[in-house]
C-alpha atoms as an extended CHARMM CRD file, in Angstrom:
* protein
*
       266  EXT
         1         1  UNK       CA              0.0030000000        0.0310000000        0.0200000000  PROA      1               0.0000000000
         2         2  UNK       CA              1.5770000000        3.5150000000       -1.0030000000  PROA      2               0.0000000000
         3         3  UNK       CA              2.3820000000        6.1490000000        1.5290000000  PROA      3               0.0000000000
         4         4  UNK       CA             -0.5510000000        8.3420000000        1.6290000000  PROA      4               0.0000000000
         5         5  UNK       CA             -4.2480000000        7.4870000000        1.0160000000  PROA      5               0.0000000000
         6         6  UNK       CA             -7.2690000000        9.6730000000        0.9750000000  PROA      6               0.0000000000
         7         7  UNK       CA            -10.7770000000        7.5080000000        1.5000000000  PROA      7               0.0000000000
         8         8  UNK       CA            -13.9300000000        9.2920000000        1.3030000000  PROA      8               0.0000000000
         9         9  UNK       CA            -17.0000000000        7.6990000000        2.8320000000  PROA      9               0.0000000000
        10        10  UNK       CA            -14.6670000000        5.7720000000        5.0300000000  PROA      10              0.0000000000
        11        11  UNK       CA            -16.7390000000        5.4190000000        8.1450000000  PROA      11              0.0000000000
        12        12  UNK       CA            -19.2940000000        2.5830000000        7.2120000000  PROA      12              0.0000000000
        13        13  UNK       CA            -19.7390000000       -0.1360000000        4.9300000000  PROA      13              0.0000000000
        14        14  UNK       CA            -17.0720000000       -0.8410000000        2.1990000000  PROA      14              0.0000000000
        15        15  UNK       CA            -15.3340000000        2.3210000000        3.1630000000  PROA      15              0.0000000000
        16        16  UNK       CA            -14.7940000000        1.2790000000        6.7200000000  PROA      16              0.0000000000
        17        17  UNK       CA            -13.7100000000       -2.0470000000        5.5120000000  PROA      17              0.0000000000
        18        18  UNK       CA            -11.1460000000       -0.4720000000        3.1170000000  PROA      18              0.0000000000
        19        19  UNK       CA             -9.9230000000        1.6570000000        5.8730000000  PROA      19              0.0000000000
        20        20  UNK       CA             -9.0820000000       -1.2930000000        8.0620000000  PROA      20              0.0000000000
        21        21  UNK       CA             -7.1380000000       -2.8420000000        5.2840000000  PROA      21              0.0000000000
        22        22  UNK       CA             -5.2990000000        0.5360000000        4.6040000000  PROA      22              0.0000000000
        23        23  UNK       CA             -4.4710000000        1.1690000000        8.2190000000  PROA      23              0.0000000000
        24        24  UNK       CA             -2.3580000000       -1.9600000000        8.2420000000  PROA      24              0.0000000000
        25        25  UNK       CA              0.1820000000       -1.0080000000        5.5710000000  PROA      25              0.0000000000
        26        26  UNK       CA             -0.1380000000        2.7460000000        4.4440000000  PROA      26              0.0000000000
        27        27  UNK       CA              2.0070000000        5.4600000000        6.0150000000  PROA      27              0.0000000000
        28        28  UNK       CA             -0.9140000000        7.8850000000        6.3710000000  PROA      28              0.0000000000
        29        29  UNK       CA             -4.6180000000        7.5210000000        6.0580000000  PROA      29              0.0000000000
        30        30  UNK       CA             -6.6700000000       10.5880000000        5.5240000000  PROA      30              0.0000000000
        31        31  UNK       CA            -10.1620000000        9.3040000000        6.2770000000  PROA      31              0.0000000000
        32        32  UNK       CA            -13.3850000000       11.2200000000        5.2970000000  PROA      32              0.0000000000
        33        33  UNK       CA            -17.0010000000       10.7480000000        6.6370000000  PROA      33              0.0000000000
        34        34  UNK       CA            -20.0300000000       12.8900000000        7.4790000000  PROA      34              0.0000000000
        35        35  UNK       CA            -20.1160000000       12.2000000000       11.1430000000  PROA      35              0.0000000000
        36        36  UNK       CA            -18.8920000000       14.3170000000       13.8880000000  PROA      36              0.0000000000
        37        37  UNK       CA            -15.4830000000       13.1900000000       15.1980000000  PROA      37              0.0000000000
        38        38  UNK       CA            -17.1180000000       12.0420000000       18.4280000000  PROA      38              0.0000000000
        39        39  UNK       CA            -19.3660000000        9.5790000000       16.4900000000  PROA      39              0.0000000000
        40        40  UNK       CA            -16.3860000000        7.8250000000       14.7080000000  PROA      40              0.0000000000
        41        41  UNK       CA            -13.9480000000        8.0410000000       17.5960000000  PROA      41              0.0000000000
        42        42  UNK       CA            -14.3420000000        3.9960000000       18.0710000000  PROA      42              0.0000000000
        43        43  UNK       CA            -13.3310000000        3.3690000000       14.5870000000  PROA      43              0.0000000000
        44        44  UNK       CA            -10.5220000000        5.5960000000       14.5790000000  PROA      44              0.0000000000
        45        45  UNK       CA             -9.2960000000        4.2040000000       17.6180000000  PROA      45              0.0000000000
        46        46  UNK       CA             -9.4110000000        0.6760000000       16.1260000000  PROA      46              0.0000000000
        47        47  UNK       CA             -7.7450000000        1.9870000000       12.8300000000  PROA      47              0.0000000000
        48        48  UNK       CA             -4.8440000000        3.3780000000       15.0370000000  PROA      48              0.0000000000
        49        49  UNK       CA             -4.3670000000        0.0030000000       16.8520000000  PROA      49              0.0000000000
        50        50  UNK       CA             -4.5050000000       -2.0020000000       13.6960000000  PROA      50              0.0000000000
        51        51  UNK       CA             -1.2090000000       -0.8590000000       12.1200000000  PROA      51              0.0000000000
        52        52  UNK       CA              1.2760000000        1.7190000000       11.5010000000  PROA      52              0.0000000000
        53        53  UNK       CA             -0.8530000000        4.3140000000        9.5970000000  PROA      53              0.0000000000
        54        54  UNK       CA             -1.2940000000        7.7300000000       10.9500000000  PROA      54              0.0000000000
        55        55  UNK       CA             -4.9240000000        8.2660000000       10.9550000000  PROA      55              0.0000000000
        56        56  UNK       CA             -6.4490000000       11.6600000000       10.3040000000  PROA      56              0.0000000000
        57        57  UNK       CA            -10.1370000000       12.2590000000       10.3670000000  PROA      57              0.0000000000
        58        58  UNK       CA            -11.9680000000       14.9720000000        8.3830000000  PROA      58              0.0000000000
        59        59  UNK       CA            -15.6870000000       15.5620000000        8.4000000000  PROA      59              0.0000000000
        60        60  UNK       CA            -17.5970000000       16.8770000000        5.4130000000  PROA      60              0.0000000000
        61        61  UNK       CA            -21.0450000000       16.6900000000        3.9950000000  PROA      61              0.0000000000
        62        62  UNK       CA            -20.9760000000       16.2300000000        0.2470000000  PROA      62              0.0000000000
        63        63  UNK       CA            -24.4130000000       17.9670000000        0.2140000000  PROA      63              0.0000000000
        64        64  UNK       CA            -22.5360000000       21.1240000000        0.3930000000  PROA      64              0.0000000000
        65        65  UNK       CA            -19.6510000000       21.6670000000       -2.0250000000  PROA      65              0.0000000000
        66        66  UNK       CA            -17.9910000000       24.4530000000        0.1970000000  PROA      66              0.0000000000
        67        67  UNK       CA            -17.4790000000       21.2710000000        2.5470000000  PROA      67              0.0000000000
        68        68  UNK       CA            -15.4690000000       19.3320000000       -0.4160000000  PROA      68              0.0000000000
        69        69  UNK       CA            -13.3210000000       22.3640000000       -0.8440000000  PROA      69              0.0000000000
        70        70  UNK       CA            -12.7490000000       22.4700000000        2.9250000000  PROA      70              0.0000000000
        71        71  UNK       CA            -11.8380000000       18.6320000000        2.7770000000  PROA      71              0.0000000000
        72        72  UNK       CA             -9.3270000000       19.4250000000        0.0870000000  PROA      72              0.0000000000
        73        73  UNK       CA             -7.5540000000       22.1810000000        2.0840000000  PROA      73              0.0000000000
        74        74  UNK       CA             -7.1430000000       19.7770000000        5.0630000000  PROA      74              0.0000000000
        75        75  UNK       CA             -5.7750000000       17.0760000000        3.0420000000  PROA      75              0.0000000000
        76        76  UNK       CA             -3.4360000000       19.7600000000        1.6710000000  PROA      76              0.0000000000
        77        77  UNK       CA             -2.5070000000       20.9630000000        5.2210000000  PROA      77              0.0000000000
        78        78  UNK       CA             -1.8850000000       17.4330000000        6.3170000000  PROA      78              0.0000000000
        79        79  UNK       CA              0.2820000000       16.0420000000        3.5140000000  PROA      79              0.0000000000
        80        80  UNK       CA              2.6020000000       17.2690000000        0.7010000000  PROA      80              0.0000000000
        81        81  UNK       CA              1.5360000000       14.2430000000       -1.5510000000  PROA      81              0.0000000000
        82        82  UNK       CA             -1.5480000000       11.9490000000       -2.0390000000  PROA      82              0.0000000000
        83        83  UNK       CA             -0.5200000000        8.6370000000       -3.5330000000  PROA      83              0.0000000000
        84        84  UNK       CA             -3.9980000000        7.1570000000       -3.6470000000  PROA      84              0.0000000000
        85        85  UNK       CA             -7.2560000000        8.9100000000       -3.8100000000  PROA      85              0.0000000000
        86        86  UNK       CA            -10.4490000000        6.7370000000       -3.3990000000  PROA      86              0.0000000000
        87        87  UNK       CA            -13.6130000000        8.2670000000       -3.8970000000  PROA      87              0.0000000000
        88        88  UNK       CA            -16.0080000000        5.7600000000       -2.2600000000  PROA      88              0.0000000000
        89        89  UNK       CA            -18.6960000000        8.4210000000       -0.6290000000  PROA      89              0.0000000000
        90        90  UNK       CA            -21.9420000000        7.7490000000       -1.8870000000  PROA      90              0.0000000000
        91        91  UNK       CA            -25.7870000000        7.7630000000       -1.0430000000  PROA      91              0.0000000000
        92        92  UNK       CA            -28.7430000000        5.9120000000       -2.4690000000  PROA      92              0.0000000000
        93        93  UNK       CA            -31.2290000000        7.5980000000       -4.8280000000  PROA      93              0.0000000000
        94        94  UNK       CA            -33.4950000000        9.7410000000       -2.4880000000  PROA      94              0.0000000000
        95        95  UNK       CA            -37.0640000000        8.5230000000       -2.3480000000  PROA      95              0.0000000000
        96        96  UNK       CA            -38.2300000000       11.6110000000       -3.9720000000  PROA      96              0.0000000000
        97        97  UNK       CA            -36.2660000000       14.0270000000       -6.2050000000  PROA      97              0.0000000000
        98        98  UNK       CA            -34.3020000000       16.2760000000       -3.7590000000  PROA      98              0.0000000000
        99        99  UNK       CA            -31.6960000000       18.9720000000       -4.5170000000  PROA      99              0.0000000000
       100       100  UNK       CA            -28.3990000000       19.6430000000       -2.3380000000  PROA      100             0.0000000000
       101       101  UNK       CA            -27.8020000000       22.8930000000       -0.6220000000  PROA      101             0.0000000000
       102       102  UNK       CA            -26.0970000000       24.1370000000       -3.7330000000  PROA      102             0.0000000000
       103       103  UNK       CA            -29.2700000000       23.5120000000       -5.9080000000  PROA      103             0.0000000000
       104       104  UNK       CA            -28.0030000000       20.3350000000       -7.6220000000  PROA      104             0.0000000000
       105       105  UNK       CA            -29.8540000000       16.9110000000       -7.5620000000  PROA      105             0.0000000000
       106       106  UNK       CA            -28.5490000000       15.3410000000       -4.4490000000  PROA      106             0.0000000000
       107       107  UNK       CA            -27.5470000000       12.0450000000       -5.7060000000  PROA      107             0.0000000000
       108       108  UNK       CA            -25.6170000000       13.4740000000       -8.6300000000  PROA      108             0.0000000000
       109       109  UNK       CA            -23.8820000000       15.9460000000       -6.3660000000  PROA      109             0.0000000000
       110       110  UNK       CA            -22.8360000000       13.5170000000       -3.5130000000  PROA      110             0.0000000000
       111       111  UNK       CA            -21.9760000000       10.5420000000       -5.7030000000  PROA      111             0.0000000000
       112       112  UNK       CA            -20.3970000000       12.4010000000       -8.7140000000  PROA      112             0.0000000000
       113       113  UNK       CA            -19.8970000000       16.0180000000       -8.4330000000  PROA      113             0.0000000000
       114       114  UNK       CA            -18.3140000000       15.9300000000       -4.9720000000  PROA      114             0.0000000000
       115       115  UNK       CA            -16.0080000000       13.2560000000       -6.3320000000  PROA      115             0.0000000000
       116       116  UNK       CA            -14.8720000000       15.1640000000       -9.2830000000  PROA      116             0.0000000000
       117       117  UNK       CA            -14.4090000000       18.4930000000       -7.3820000000  PROA      117             0.0000000000
       118       118  UNK       CA            -12.1390000000       16.6290000000       -4.6430000000  PROA      118             0.0000000000
       119       119  UNK       CA            -10.0890000000       14.9760000000       -7.5070000000  PROA      119             0.0000000000
       120       120  UNK       CA             -9.4670000000       18.3930000000       -9.4280000000  PROA      120             0.0000000000
       121       121  UNK       CA             -8.7060000000       20.1310000000       -6.1030000000  PROA      121             0.0000000000
       122       122  UNK       CA             -6.1290000000       17.3020000000       -5.0580000000  PROA      122             0.0000000000
       123       123  UNK       CA             -4.6360000000       16.8020000000       -8.4660000000  PROA      123             0.0000000000
       124       124  UNK       CA             -1.5190000000       19.1280000000       -7.5690000000  PROA      124             0.0000000000
       125       125  UNK       CA             -0.7910000000       16.5550000000       -4.7100000000  PROA      125             0.0000000000
       126       126  UNK       CA             -1.1870000000       13.4530000000       -6.9060000000  PROA      126             0.0000000000
       127       127  UNK       CA              2.0860000000       12.3130000000       -8.5560000000  PROA      127             0.0000000000
       128       128  UNK       CA              2.2530000000       10.8490000000      -12.0560000000  PROA      128             0.0000000000
       129       129  UNK       CA              2.5880000000        7.3280000000      -10.3430000000  PROA      129             0.0000000000
       130       130  UNK       CA             -0.6010000000        8.1370000000       -8.2520000000  PROA      130             0.0000000000
       131       131  UNK       CA             -4.0000000000        6.3650000000       -8.5000000000  PROA      131             0.0000000000
       132       132  UNK       CA             -7.4670000000        7.7930000000       -8.3950000000  PROA      132             0.0000000000
       133       133  UNK       CA            -10.3320000000        5.2550000000       -7.7580000000  PROA      133             0.0000000000
       134       134  UNK       CA            -14.0160000000        6.1010000000       -8.2890000000  PROA      134             0.0000000000
       135       135  UNK       CA            -16.2520000000        3.3980000000       -6.6310000000  PROA      135             0.0000000000
       136       136  UNK       CA            -18.8280000000        3.0370000000       -9.1950000000  PROA      136             0.0000000000
       137       137  UNK       CA            -21.5390000000        0.3100000000       -9.6550000000  PROA      137             0.0000000000
       138       138  UNK       CA            -22.6030000000       -2.2930000000      -12.1230000000  PROA      138             0.0000000000
       139       139  UNK       CA            -26.1080000000       -0.6190000000      -11.9430000000  PROA      139             0.0000000000
       140       140  UNK       CA            -24.4710000000        1.9670000000      -14.3980000000  PROA      140             0.0000000000
       141       141  UNK       CA            -24.7660000000       -0.6420000000      -17.1900000000  PROA      141             0.0000000000
       142       142  UNK       CA            -28.6160000000       -0.3080000000      -17.0830000000  PROA      142             0.0000000000
       143       143  UNK       CA            -28.4760000000        3.5220000000      -16.8520000000  PROA      143             0.0000000000
       144       144  UNK       CA            -28.5910000000        6.3040000000      -19.5640000000  PROA      144             0.0000000000
       145       145  UNK       CA            -27.6470000000        9.8650000000      -18.6560000000  PROA      145             0.0000000000
       146       146  UNK       CA            -29.2070000000       12.8460000000      -20.4020000000  PROA      146             0.0000000000
       147       147  UNK       CA            -26.8110000000       15.5520000000      -20.8550000000  PROA      147             0.0000000000
       148       148  UNK       CA            -29.6280000000       18.0400000000      -20.9440000000  PROA      148             0.0000000000
       149       149  UNK       CA            -31.2350000000       16.8190000000      -17.7210000000  PROA      149             0.0000000000
       150       150  UNK       CA            -28.3910000000       16.0630000000      -15.4470000000  PROA      150             0.0000000000
       151       151  UNK       CA            -30.4880000000       17.0550000000      -12.3900000000  PROA      151             0.0000000000
       152       152  UNK       CA            -33.2480000000       14.4470000000      -13.1950000000  PROA      152             0.0000000000
       153       153  UNK       CA            -36.0620000000       16.9670000000      -13.5190000000  PROA      153             0.0000000000
       154       154  UNK       CA            -37.9580000000       14.5080000000      -15.8940000000  PROA      154             0.0000000000
       155       155  UNK       CA            -39.1540000000       11.0560000000      -14.6740000000  PROA      155             0.0000000000
       156       156  UNK       CA            -37.0270000000       10.9210000000      -11.3980000000  PROA      156             0.0000000000
       157       157  UNK       CA            -36.6440000000        7.4730000000      -10.0010000000  PROA      157             0.0000000000
       158       158  UNK       CA            -34.3750000000        6.6450000000       -6.9150000000  PROA      158             0.0000000000
       159       159  UNK       CA            -32.3720000000        3.8180000000       -8.4190000000  PROA      159             0.0000000000
       160       160  UNK       CA            -32.0320000000        5.3460000000      -11.7030000000  PROA      160             0.0000000000
       161       161  UNK       CA            -30.7040000000        8.6280000000       -9.8770000000  PROA      161             0.0000000000
       162       162  UNK       CA            -28.0940000000        6.2040000000       -8.2200000000  PROA      162             0.0000000000
       163       163  UNK       CA            -27.1560000000        4.3880000000      -11.4000000000  PROA      163             0.0000000000
       164       164  UNK       CA            -26.9710000000        7.5660000000      -13.5760000000  PROA      164             0.0000000000
       165       165  UNK       CA            -24.3160000000        9.1320000000      -10.8680000000  PROA      165             0.0000000000
       166       166  UNK       CA            -22.3600000000        6.0400000000      -11.0310000000  PROA      166             0.0000000000
       167       167  UNK       CA            -22.3390000000        6.1590000000      -14.9280000000  PROA      167             0.0000000000
       168       168  UNK       CA            -21.0120000000        9.6420000000      -14.7900000000  PROA      168             0.0000000000
       169       169  UNK       CA            -17.9570000000        8.4470000000      -12.5900000000  PROA      169             0.0000000000
       170       170  UNK       CA            -17.0910000000        5.6700000000      -15.0250000000  PROA      170             0.0000000000
       171       171  UNK       CA            -17.2710000000        8.1330000000      -17.8960000000  PROA      171             0.0000000000
       172       172  UNK       CA            -15.1150000000       10.6180000000      -15.9100000000  PROA      172             0.0000000000
       173       173  UNK       CA            -12.3470000000        8.2190000000      -15.2800000000  PROA      173             0.0000000000
       174       174  UNK       CA            -12.3850000000        7.1920000000      -18.9900000000  PROA      174             0.0000000000
       175       175  UNK       CA            -12.3640000000       10.7310000000      -20.1200000000  PROA      175             0.0000000000
       176       176  UNK       CA             -9.5710000000       11.8380000000      -17.8140000000  PROA      176             0.0000000000
       177       177  UNK       CA             -7.4280000000        8.9710000000      -18.7720000000  PROA      177             0.0000000000
       178       178  UNK       CA             -7.9790000000        9.5970000000      -22.3870000000  PROA      178             0.0000000000
       179       179  UNK       CA             -7.1410000000       13.2170000000      -22.2810000000  PROA      179             0.0000000000
       180       180  UNK       CA             -4.5780000000       13.9250000000      -19.8310000000  PROA      180             0.0000000000
       181       181  UNK       CA             -4.5730000000       11.9390000000      -16.5680000000  PROA      181             0.0000000000
       182       182  UNK       CA             -3.2200000000        8.5390000000      -16.2470000000  PROA      182             0.0000000000
       183       183  UNK       CA             -3.8570000000        6.2590000000      -13.2680000000  PROA      183             0.0000000000
       184       184  UNK       CA             -7.5790000000        6.9750000000      -12.8340000000  PROA      184             0.0000000000
       185       185  UNK       CA             -9.9680000000        4.1150000000      -12.8420000000  PROA      185             0.0000000000
       186       186  UNK       CA            -13.4050000000        3.2210000000      -11.9300000000  PROA      186             0.0000000000
       187       187  UNK       CA            -14.5410000000       -0.0140000000      -10.1520000000  PROA      187             0.0000000000
       188       188  UNK       CA            -17.8520000000       -2.0940000000       -9.3310000000  PROA      188             0.0000000000
       189       189  UNK       CA            -16.7950000000       -3.4160000000       -5.9580000000  PROA      189             0.0000000000
       190       190  UNK       CA            -19.3700000000       -6.1470000000       -6.1670000000  PROA      190             0.0000000000
       191       191  UNK       CA            -23.0030000000       -6.6700000000       -4.5530000000  PROA      191             0.0000000000
       192       192  UNK       CA            -22.1060000000       -6.0130000000       -0.8680000000  PROA      192             0.0000000000
       193       193  UNK       CA            -24.3610000000       -5.8470000000        2.2160000000  PROA      193             0.0000000000
       194       194  UNK       CA            -24.5290000000       -2.3250000000        3.1470000000  PROA      194             0.0000000000
       195       195  UNK       CA            -27.1240000000        0.1890000000        4.2210000000  PROA      195             0.0000000000
       196       196  UNK       CA            -26.8960000000        1.8860000000        0.9120000000  PROA      196             0.0000000000
       197       197  UNK       CA            -27.8000000000       -1.4460000000       -1.0020000000  PROA      197             0.0000000000
       198       198  UNK       CA            -30.6490000000       -2.2260000000        1.1990000000  PROA      198             0.0000000000
       199       199  UNK       CA            -31.9920000000        1.2590000000        0.9080000000  PROA      199             0.0000000000
       200       200  UNK       CA            -32.7900000000        0.4150000000       -2.8230000000  PROA      200             0.0000000000
       201       201  UNK       CA            -32.5500000000       -3.1240000000       -3.5920000000  PROA      201             0.0000000000
       202       202  UNK       CA            -34.1750000000       -6.1790000000       -1.9650000000  PROA      202             0.0000000000
       203       203  UNK       CA            -31.0830000000       -8.4110000000       -2.3890000000  PROA      203             0.0000000000
       204       204  UNK       CA            -28.3570000000       -9.8620000000       -0.2450000000  PROA      204             0.0000000000
       205       205  UNK       CA            -24.6850000000       -9.4920000000       -0.9280000000  PROA      205             0.0000000000
       206       206  UNK       CA            -21.2930000000      -10.2310000000        0.3020000000  PROA      206             0.0000000000
       207       207  UNK       CA            -19.5830000000       -9.0300000000        3.3880000000  PROA      207             0.0000000000
       208       208  UNK       CA            -18.2080000000       -5.4600000000        3.2060000000  PROA      208             0.0000000000
       209       209  UNK       CA            -14.5630000000       -6.8380000000        3.3320000000  PROA      209             0.0000000000
       210       210  UNK       CA            -15.0900000000       -8.4560000000       -0.0870000000  PROA      210             0.0000000000
       211       211  UNK       CA            -15.9140000000       -5.0620000000       -1.7560000000  PROA      211             0.0000000000
       212       212  UNK       CA            -13.1500000000       -3.3620000000        0.1990000000  PROA      212             0.0000000000
       213       213  UNK       CA            -10.6850000000       -6.0750000000       -1.1920000000  PROA      213             0.0000000000
       214       214  UNK       CA            -11.7990000000       -5.1570000000       -4.6350000000  PROA      214             0.0000000000
       215       215  UNK       CA            -11.5570000000       -1.6030000000       -4.2170000000  PROA      215             0.0000000000
       216       216  UNK       CA             -7.9510000000       -2.0040000000       -2.7210000000  PROA      216             0.0000000000
       217       217  UNK       CA             -7.0220000000       -4.1340000000       -5.6780000000  PROA      217             0.0000000000
       218       218  UNK       CA             -8.2380000000       -1.2180000000       -8.0910000000  PROA      218             0.0000000000
       219       219  UNK       CA             -6.1480000000        1.2310000000       -5.8420000000  PROA      219             0.0000000000
       220       220  UNK       CA             -2.9410000000       -0.7680000000       -5.7480000000  PROA      220             0.0000000000
       221       221  UNK       CA             -2.5840000000       -3.3510000000       -8.4040000000  PROA      221             0.0000000000
       222       222  UNK       CA             -0.0260000000       -2.1920000000      -11.0510000000  PROA      222             0.0000000000
       223       223  UNK       CA             -1.5400000000       -4.1020000000      -13.8150000000  PROA      223             0.0000000000
       224       224  UNK       CA             -4.9420000000       -2.3500000000      -13.8210000000  PROA      224             0.0000000000
       225       225  UNK       CA             -4.9420000000       -0.1830000000      -16.9950000000  PROA      225             0.0000000000
       226       226  UNK       CA             -5.5120000000        3.5030000000      -16.6510000000  PROA      226             0.0000000000
       227       227  UNK       CA             -9.0480000000        4.4600000000      -17.4910000000  PROA      227             0.0000000000
       228       228  UNK       CA            -10.2830000000        0.8930000000      -17.0350000000  PROA      228             0.0000000000
       229       229  UNK       CA            -13.4690000000       -0.1260000000      -15.5450000000  PROA      229             0.0000000000
       230       230  UNK       CA            -13.2590000000       -3.0720000000      -13.2400000000  PROA      230             0.0000000000
       231       231  UNK       CA            -16.0150000000       -5.5460000000      -12.4600000000  PROA      231             0.0000000000
       232       232  UNK       CA            -14.6540000000       -6.5320000000       -9.1850000000  PROA      232             0.0000000000
       233       233  UNK       CA            -11.1870000000       -7.4600000000      -10.2740000000  PROA      233             0.0000000000
       234       234  UNK       CA            -11.8290000000       -7.9950000000      -14.0610000000  PROA      234             0.0000000000
       235       235  UNK       CA            -11.3300000000       -5.3530000000      -16.5250000000  PROA      235             0.0000000000
       236       236  UNK       CA            -14.5810000000       -5.1390000000      -18.2710000000  PROA      236             0.0000000000
       237       237  UNK       CA            -16.5880000000       -3.0560000000      -20.7710000000  PROA      237             0.0000000000
       238       238  UNK       CA            -18.6340000000       -0.1020000000      -19.3840000000  PROA      238             0.0000000000
       239       239  UNK       CA            -21.9900000000        0.9140000000      -20.5830000000  PROA      239             0.0000000000
       240       240  UNK       CA            -22.0210000000        1.6220000000      -24.3090000000  PROA      240             0.0000000000
       241       241  UNK       CA            -22.7920000000        5.5440000000      -23.6680000000  PROA      241             0.0000000000
       242       242  UNK       CA            -19.6200000000        5.8420000000      -21.4720000000  PROA      242             0.0000000000
       243       243  UNK       CA            -17.6080000000        4.5690000000      -24.4800000000  PROA      243             0.0000000000
       244       244  UNK       CA            -18.5260000000        7.4400000000      -26.6530000000  PROA      244             0.0000000000
       245       245  UNK       CA            -15.8300000000       10.2430000000      -26.8070000000  PROA      245             0.0000000000
       246       246  UNK       CA            -18.6420000000       13.0790000000      -27.5130000000  PROA      246             0.0000000000
       247       247  UNK       CA            -20.6320000000       11.8970000000      -24.5370000000  PROA      247             0.0000000000
       248       248  UNK       CA            -17.2770000000       12.0280000000      -22.1540000000  PROA      248             0.0000000000
       249       249  UNK       CA            -16.4390000000       15.4150000000      -23.4620000000  PROA      249             0.0000000000
       250       250  UNK       CA            -20.1180000000       16.6190000000      -23.1840000000  PROA      250             0.0000000000
       251       251  UNK       CA            -20.4940000000       15.4810000000      -19.7500000000  PROA      251             0.0000000000
       252       252  UNK       CA            -16.8950000000       16.9170000000      -18.7260000000  PROA      252             0.0000000000
       253       253  UNK       CA            -17.8970000000       20.4340000000      -20.0950000000  PROA      253             0.0000000000
       254       254  UNK       CA            -21.3010000000       20.4130000000      -18.3700000000  PROA      254             0.0000000000
       255       255  UNK       CA            -19.6570000000       19.1770000000      -15.1750000000  PROA      255             0.0000000000
       256       256  UNK       CA            -16.9120000000       21.8780000000      -15.1190000000  PROA      256             0.0000000000
       257       257  UNK       CA            -19.4120000000       24.6200000000      -15.6930000000  PROA      257             0.0000000000
       258       258  UNK       CA            -21.4370000000       23.2770000000      -12.4550000000  PROA      258             0.0000000000
       259       259  UNK       CA            -18.3900000000       23.2410000000      -10.5930000000  PROA      259             0.0000000000
       260       260  UNK       CA            -16.5470000000       26.5550000000      -11.6770000000  PROA      260             0.0000000000
       261       261  UNK       CA            -17.4990000000       28.4650000000       -8.3740000000  PROA      261             0.0000000000
       262       262  UNK       CA            -15.5890000000       25.7810000000       -6.4170000000  PROA      262             0.0000000000
       263       263  UNK       CA            -12.7070000000       25.5060000000       -8.8830000000  PROA      263             0.0000000000
       264       264  UNK       CA            -11.8210000000       29.1520000000       -8.8300000000  PROA      264             0.0000000000
       265       265  UNK       CA            -10.4190000000       29.4340000000       -5.4520000000  PROA      265             0.0000000000
       266       266  UNK       CA            -13.7030000000       29.7370000000       -3.6100000000  PROA      266             0.0000000000
């Protein structure tokens, strides 16, 4: 495991299981979650006992993009280099369409826009040998994202909102790798028993440690090609829409326009 790892959504589910693995081998773990420090103190104590990693906790609510900027600043104040960024934070599609504090469809913001913003803000700290991992979902294979309705004002459905946000993550990884940034990948960690899964789907899955192992593989295995979409540990074809360069570029342009206020030094 590389020296410094930033892991979002690291206080529950797959994220907490991944944190336990990282803590045993990395030099520093910068852990993000939405809870106050006191609520995650038992986990932090466990991680610090588990291995040699220095563990730093940062709270941020991805319903507020100002919080994402503050998170990036905290990371920059804690380390001069980020070897691995794992964008794992996510939420299920809300039961009815809801907008974030910033006015964007909430699922898209938490699962996609926040991840892209954090990545952009941290890129100066990530070396050419670094790795960025977007934790996506195989549900993206059933989704189609309308670039003219990113905020799902037409025909909103919770599971579709989630799948669309995950499709956007896969497209972002593919596009950034194609244009200028190597070492960025997306991964479906498997069907895993988490609160997020059960909030949307009446299915059972693997233990969180299973999904965490697949995420760590995406983060550390040198054989994973840049821009790849991994179905667990296998390089797989993403959704057809993701493979269209014009779609990737169109999504990128709209995304940067939405994030401009938070990319310009705010």
